[in-house]
N, C-alpha and C positions, 0 to 999 in steps of 0.2 A: 798468780793473781787471777782472780775470776774475771769474766768478760764484763760483768756489770761494773765492777770497780774501774775497769779500763775506760768505759764510756764516761764515767763521772770525771775522771782526770782530764779527758779530752775537752769536755765542756768547760771546765775551770780554766784551761789554757786559753780557749777562745775568748772568754770573758775578760781575762787579764789583757789580752791584746787590744780589745775594744776600748778598754779604760785608758790605756796608754795613748791611743790615737786621739781620744777626746781631750786628754791633758795637753797634747801638743797643739791642737787647733784653738784652744781657748785663748791664748795670748793674741793670736792674729785677729780673732773676732773682736777682742776688746779694743785693739788699736783702731780698727776701722770704725767702730761705733763711736769712738771719741772724735774721729775726724769729721763725721757728718752730724750737723746740729739737729737735734730732735725737737720738732714742733708739736705742740698739743693738738690732737685731732679735733678737739672741741672748738678750736679757734680757726680751723682751716675751712676754706670755701668748698673743699671736697665733702664736707659734712652735709652741705646743702643737697648734693647730688644723691645722697643716700637717705635724705629725709623725705618721707611720704607726703604728698600734697594734702592740704586740708580739704575737707568736704565742700566748703564754700567756694574754693577756687576751681572746682571741677564743673560747675554749672549744673543744669538740670539733666537728670539721667535720661538717655534715649531708650525707648521701648525696644524690645527684641523684634526682629523682622518676622512677620507671620505669613507672608505670601498669600494674602487673602484673595487677590484677583485670580491667581493661578488656581487656587482651590475652588473658587466660584465657577470658573469656566470648566474645570475638570468635572465638577458635579453636574453642570449643565450637559456636558457631553455624555456623561454616564446616564443621566436621566433620558436624554434624547435617544441614545442607543437602546436603552431599556424599553422606552415607549415605542420606538421603531420596531424592535423585535417582537413586542407583544402585538402591535398593530398588524405586522406582517403575518404572524401566526394566526391571529383571529381572522384576518382577511383570507388567508389561504384555506383555513379549516371551515369557515362558515359563509364566506362570500365568494368562493371560487376565484380568488385573486382579482376580484373586480376593481378594488381600490388601486392595487398595484398596476393593473392594466391601464386604468384611467390616468394615473400619474405618469406612466410611461408615454401615454399618448400626448399629454400636455407638454411634457418635456421635449418630445420630438417635434411637436407642432411649433413650439416656441423657437427651437434651434433652426428649423428649416425656414421659418418666416424671417428670422434675423439674418440668416444666410442670404436669402434673396434680397432683403432690403439693403444689405451692405454690398453685395457682390454682383447684383444684376445691373451691369453697366459695361461699357465698351472695354474698359481695362479694369477688371475686378482686382481689388487690393489683396485679396486672400485666395486667389485662384488663377490658373493660367488663362482660362477663358470661361465663357458662359456654359459651354458643354460640360466642364468639370463640375460646375455648380449643379447642373441638372443631374449628372451622374451620381454624385454623392447624396443628393436629396432623394432620388429614386431608390437608391440602395437602402437608405435609412427607412423610407416608407415601406418598401417591400418587406424588410425584416420585421418591422413593427407589426404588419398585418399577419405575417406568418407566425410570429411569436405569440401574439394575442389570440389568434385563431377565432373560432366561433363566428359571431356576426362580422368581425373584422375581415374574415375571408369573403363573406358576402359582399362587403364594401369593396374589397380588392377585386373581386370578379366584375363588379359594376364598373370600376375604373378600367379594368382590362378591356371590357366591351367598348369603351369610349376612348381608349388610349390612342386611336388612330390620329387624333388631333393633338396629342401631346408630343413633346420633344422625343426624338429617337431614343434617348437614354431611358426614358420611362417606358417606351414601347418594348424595348428589349427586356427590361426588368420584369414587366408584368406579363410576358408571353406564357408563363407557366403557372398562372394563377388558377388554372382549372385542374391541377393535379388533385388526386384523392387526398382527403384530410385524414389524419390519424384517427383510429377508432377507439372507443372506450372498451374496457375489459368487461367480461361477463358479470362480475359482481356489481358494477355500476348499472349495467343494463337491467339486471334483476331488481335493483333498488328502485329504479324509475318505474318499472311495471308494478311493483308492489305499492308504491306511493300513489299511483294513478288509479289503481283498482282496489282501493280500500284495504290494503294489507294482504290481498290474495297473491299467491306465488304464481309464476309463469305456468307451472304445472296445473294449477287450479283454473287459471284464466283460459288457457288455450287447450286444456285437456291433453297435455303432453307428458312424456316421461323421459328422464335421463338415465333410467335404470334398465332399459331394454324391455319394458312392459309391452307385450304384443297387442294389448287391447287399447293402448294409448297412442297418441300422435307423437311426432318427433319435431325437434327444432335444432338448428345449427347455432352453436354458441358464438362462432366466428361470423362477423358481418360479411355479407356479399358485396356491399358497397358502403362507403363512408364519405359523407359530404361535410360541409362546414357546420351544419346545425344538427343533423341526424345521421343515423346509419340504418341499413336494411338487412334483416335476417330472413332466411328461408325457413319455412315450417310447413309441416303437413298435419292438419288437424285430425281429431279423432274420426271425423266423418269422411276423411279422405281428401278434403279440399286442400290444395296447395296455396299458400298465402305468402305475401311479402309483408313482414311486420316492420314498420318504420318506427324507430324509437329515437326520441330526442335525446341528445347527449345531456348527461346529468347536470353539467355546469351551466348550460344555456339559460335555464330559468332564472338563475341567480345573476347571470352576467348581463342579460338583455337590457334591463333598466339602466344600469350603469353605462353600458356601451353606447346606448342611444343618447344618454345625457352627455357623455363625452363628445359624441359626434355633433350634438347641437352646440356645445360650448365652442369647440374648435371652429365650426362653420361660422358661428357668430363673430368670433375674433377675426377670421380671415375676411369675412364680409366687410367688417369695419376697416381692417388694416389695408386690404388691397382694393377697396372700393368696388366690390363685385356683388351684384344683387342676387345672392344665392340663398340667404337665410330664409327668405319667404317660402322657399320650396321644401325646407327641412321638415316641417310638421307633417306634410303629406307623405314624404319618403319614410319617415320614422313610423307612421301609422301602417304603411304597407309592410314594413319589415316586422313590426310587431304581429301583424296578422299572419305573416309567413311562419311564425313560430307557434301558431295555434293550429294543430292538426284537425280539430273539429271544423275549423273554417276551411281548411284544405279539402276535407271530405265534402262539405257543402258545395265548394267550387267544382269538384269532380262530378258530383251528381248533376249539377246544373248544366255543365258542359256535355255530359252524356245525353241529357234530354234534348239539348240543342242539336246535337249530331243526329240523333234518332229521328228528329222531326224534319231534317233537311234531306230530301231525296238525292241531291247532288253529292252528298258526303256520306250518308249512312252506310253504304257498302264499301267505303274506302277508308274510314276512320273508326277507331275503336278506343273507348275510354274504359279502363279497368273498373270493376265493381269494388266498392268499399263496403266493408262489413261494420255497420254502426255499433252493433253490440260488443265489438272488440276494439272500439276506437274511443280514445279520450283526447284531452288537450295535448298530451305528449306522446301518445301511442296511437298509430293508425294501422289498421289491418286491411289489406286489399288483396284481390286475387293475384296470383303469381303470373308473370308474363314471360313467356319464352319468345325470344326474337333476336334480331341483329341490330345492334346500335347503329345509328346513322353514320357514325364516324368510321365504321368498317365497310368502306366502299367496295373492297374486293369481295367480301362475303355476300354483299347484295347482288353483285353482277356476275359472279362465277356461275358456270352451268349447274342446273338443277339435277340432282341425282336421287331425289326422294320418291320417284315413281309417278306414273301417269295419274292425273286427276286427284292428286293428293296435295295437301298444303303443308306448311311448316307447323310444328306443334303449337296448338292453342289458337290458330287462326280460325276465321269463320268457317264452320263446317268441318273442322279437323279437331279431334280430341287431343288433349294434352299428351296422352300416351298413345303411341302408334297402335298398340294392341287393343286400345279402348277398354282396358281393364283397370280396376282401381289400384292405386299404388299402396293401398292398405294391405294388399296381398303379399307385399314384399316382406321378407324376414326382418325382424326388428334388429337394429344395430346394437353393437356391444357398447357398454357404458363409456369406454375409452374413446369411442369414435365420434362423440358429439362435438368435439373440438375441431373436427375436420369436415369435409364436404359430405353431406348425406343426400343431396338432391340427385335424382336419377339423371344419367347422361342421356341427352336427347339430340345427339348430333348425327343420327343415322342418315339424315338427308344430305349430308356432305359426302356420302359414298364411302366405300371401303378404304380408299386412300386419303380421305379427309380433304380433298382438294375441290369439293363442290361448293356451291353457293345457292342463293335463292333464285338465280336466273332472272332477275328483274331489270327493267329498264329505268335508268336514273331519271329520265325525263318524266316518266309517269310518277315516280316517287316524289320528285320535287314539285310537280304540278299539284299533287294532292296536298302537299305541305302549304304551298302558297294559297291554294283555294281555302284551306282550313283557316289560316290566320287572317285572310282577307274577309272571310265570312264573320269571324269574330269581331273584327273592327267595324265593318260597314253594315252588317246585317243584324248581328245580335248585340253588339256593344258590350260584350263580355270577353275580355282579352287576356289570354295566357301570356305572361311577360317574361318567361324564362325558357324559350324553346331551343336551347342549345342542344347539340347532338346527343349528349348524355341522357336527355329526357325524351328522346324519340326512338322507338323501336320500329323495325320494319319486319313484316311477316309476309309469307306467300300464301295466297288462298288456293283452294282446289282448282279454281278456274284459271289459275296462272297469273292473276292480277295481284297487285301489291296492296298491302293493308298497313296503314300508319297507326301506331299506338302511341298516345300522348300520356305521359305520366308527370308527376310532381306538379300539382295544381295549387301550390301555396301562394304564389305571387300572381294576383289578378288585379285588373282595374275595371271599373264599370263606367261606361260612357253613357251619359244621358241622351235621350232621343234628339234633343236640339244639337248637342255637340257632335253626335254621330252624323247628323245631316250636314253640319258645317264641314266636318272632316271629309265626307264624301264629295261635297262640292269643291273643297280645296284640292283634292286629288284629281278630280275631273278637270278643274281649271289648269292644273299643272300640265295635263296631257294635251290640252287644246290651246295652250298659251293664252287663255282668257284672263288677261291681266286685270281687268276691271273687277271681275268676280273674285279673283285671287286677292287683290288688295282689300276688297270689301270684307272678305272672310277673315283675313289675318288682322284687320283693323279691330274686329270684334274681340280678338284675342289679345289686343294690346301690343302687337308686333309692329315695330316702326320700319323695319327693313325686310320687305317680303321676298326680295331676291336671295338674300343670304339664307333666310329660313327655307325657301324652296330648294335651294342647293343642298342644305343639310338634310332635307326630307328625302330627296331623290338620291342622295349620295353621288351627285354629279353636278357640274355647273349648270345653273338654270339660264337658258339662252333666250327666254321669251320676254324679258323686260325691255323698257324703252332704251336702256343703256346697260347692257349686261355686264356682269362682273368681269368676264374675260376681256371685254373691250376696254373697260376702265383701266386695266393693268398693262395694256400693250405699250411697248416703247419704254418700259422701265429698264434703266441701266443696271449693270451688275453691282455697281456701288450702291445704288438705291435699294436693290434686293438685299444686300448685306445689312444695310441700315434697317430695313424692315425686319430682318431676322433678329436684330438686337431689340427692336421695338415690339417683338412678338407678344409680350405680356400685355402691353398697352393696347395692341390691335385686338387681341382676343377679348380683353375686357370690354372694348368698345363693341365688338361683335355680339358678345353675350348681352350687353345692355340693349342693343338694337333688337335682338331676337326676343328678349323678355319684355322689353318696352314697359308697358304698364303692368306691374307685378300683380295688381289686384285682378286684372282681367285675364291674365295668362292661364290657360287650362293646365292644371297640374298633371292631368292624365297624359299629356304629351311627353312627359319625362319617360314614362314606361312604354308608351307606344313607340317612341323613337328607339328604345332599347329593343323592342320586339322586331321592328323593321330592320335594324342593324344585324340582329342575330339571324333572321331569315335570309338576308342578303349574304351573310357569311356562310350559311348552310349551302346556298346555291353556288357560291364560289368554290367551296370545299368539294362539291361534286362535279366541278368543271363547268359551271354555268349552263346546265342543260336546258333551261327554260327562260323565256322572256318574262322575267318577274315583274317588270314595270307594266307590261301589257296586261297580265293577269290581274294585278292589283288594281289598275285603273278600270278594267272591265267590271270587277266586283263593285267598285265605288260607284260607277255610273248605274249599274243594274240595281244596286241597293236603293237608289233614289226612286226608282220606279216601283219598288216593292215596300216602301215605307208606309205602313198603315196609319201613321200619325199625320200624314199629309192628306189634303183633300184630293178628291178624284181628279179634279181639273189639274192640280199641281202634278200629280203622278202621271197623268196623260201627257203633260208638257215635257216632263223628264223622259218619258218613254220615247217621244218623238226625237228628242235630242240624243237619246241613247243610240238610236239607229244611225244617226249621223256620226256619233262618236265611234261606232264600229269602223267606219271608214278611216277615221283619223288613226286608229290603232294599227292600220296597215303600215304606216310610216315607221312605227317602232318595230314592227315585224321585219321590215326591210333591213333595218340596222342590225337586228338580231341575226338574221340569216347571213348578212355580210360578216359579222363577227364569227359566226359559226363556221363559215367557209374558211376564213383565215385561220381559225383554230385547227381545223382538220388538216390544212396544208402546212401547219407549223409556222404560220406567219403572224400569229397573234393569239389572243386569249378570248374567253367568252365575253358576253355582253356586259355582265356585272363587273368583270375585271377591267374591261375597256372604260366603263363609266367611272370606276374608282381611279383609274389612271388619269382620266381627265380631271377628276376632283383633286387628285394628288398634285397635278401640275398647277391648278388654280391656287390651292392652298400654299404651295411652295412659293408662289409670288407674293404671298402674304407673310412669308417667313415661317410657315408651319410645315414640318416634314411629316408626311404620312407614309410610313414604311411598315405598317402593321398588318400582319396576317391575323385575323380575329381569333382563330382557333389554334394558333401556333402553340405547341406544347400541350 
């Protein structure tokens, strides 16, 4: 039998077996179904469970959840992020990040103000002590100034100059505000030059070439120095003149308006919040800062100061003001003669022995050519195109000798005397005051006769003193030296000052002992507990002192802001060089002598001042005695110079008022 037939037989067998099984189960199922009564499903309550509810019994239909609030805030966040991104891009591309910088300033100003409002107390709730509050506030402010750069660095340097009266945490933080600022790249420098010279390139303006043209001048693309507002490049013009080209950083023009506005707003808020009469001074300060960004104004100041120096026999052979080239100067670009010299901060280079030869001076000084060979630098071979990014200026350090250990061989006392004479003449004789005489702006050169020569640069920040105010300031200084309290009070009363003793101490940078009841006498016998309490009350005491100094804000001469800055920097210069001169005596002598030379006074008034000037010379011997006493102690290692001794006295006095003066003005 075939296999197919076999499979069919097997299937038939299985079917028969299933049929038999079903036949056997059928009686059992029948019996059980008879035992259980069967009810109709239509009459059962179970039917209700399977009956769908009627539409009326369900009530009103609920709308589907649409999450409208979430979607609304999501859209707002997206719009805000989009707007912020666009605003940031526009601000960064077209406004040199001015809006971002201002927002950063307001945010920090608010957080610092709130921090002091909440935590300036004996037991701060969110700090271990007041020192921690000072420390974190100083850190925030320092980083803001460094991050924003530009005019903010100028403001930081101004704070650094006055930080001696700030808490120690601020003094430490601001000690390095005089570091060089980052410089702009050549593309930005080139753009500024072209914008200010009507689209002409640097090659066209200065007659230079970057391709090695032997008939053209040369210019270094890398800046020799970079400050907060501008940077300086060396160049040799086609006619052989070596010049310093000062170029304002591209972003400054866009930032200055916003920065000064932010400064005004923050000062206004702090004036109201802390009850400090500061805002009335802001317009004058901002005006000076705006003028400092105008290089044509700086050129005018430089020319005027050069005229003053040339007309003064006591200074013309000791001081030099570099010449400015007006045809190569605009609002943002200034070209002046290149100066070779030693910066004031290089004390060793000033004093080390001279190896430059007999009857010769350092390069560029009076009677000495810039190049020792007296030949034009145009004879030098042209540099290769790749070398313009490096230094091209000729090396002129031959006067240091073959070993490089030589110096100018000058006397620091002579150098510092010239400096004090110059700035005293500015204040008392001319009324035209350079207000930024820090060591970086002063060069020292050696003349062929072996005498020193001081070169003053950076004439952007000046103040002008009227004849009346100049006479008042001269009388004020003379009264300080002679303890003429009646004249002293009379003068400062005209300025609206209500506490002449504190103002006198701030001017001299030492405690004034000539009053009816001097500051030091008033603080004797104070216990340590009281001193600690005064340390806590420092903010209130400083606020009171500022109010007493400012007094009547309408009468207070705004020029005193920058005159005080000038005096402080000159004092710092003297201290830096070891206090080689009696600065107080020299300054007082110029103040008294200026009264005898004031052409705005009548002949009888000048004659009266001349007689008192002769008597005043006798009084100056007392300050000389103190200076020699300090000098001897300094030489025997028992003390410091006169300015250091006076600052130590001032430090002790201020400590009794809760103010720590630990600041070295040019540290860092």
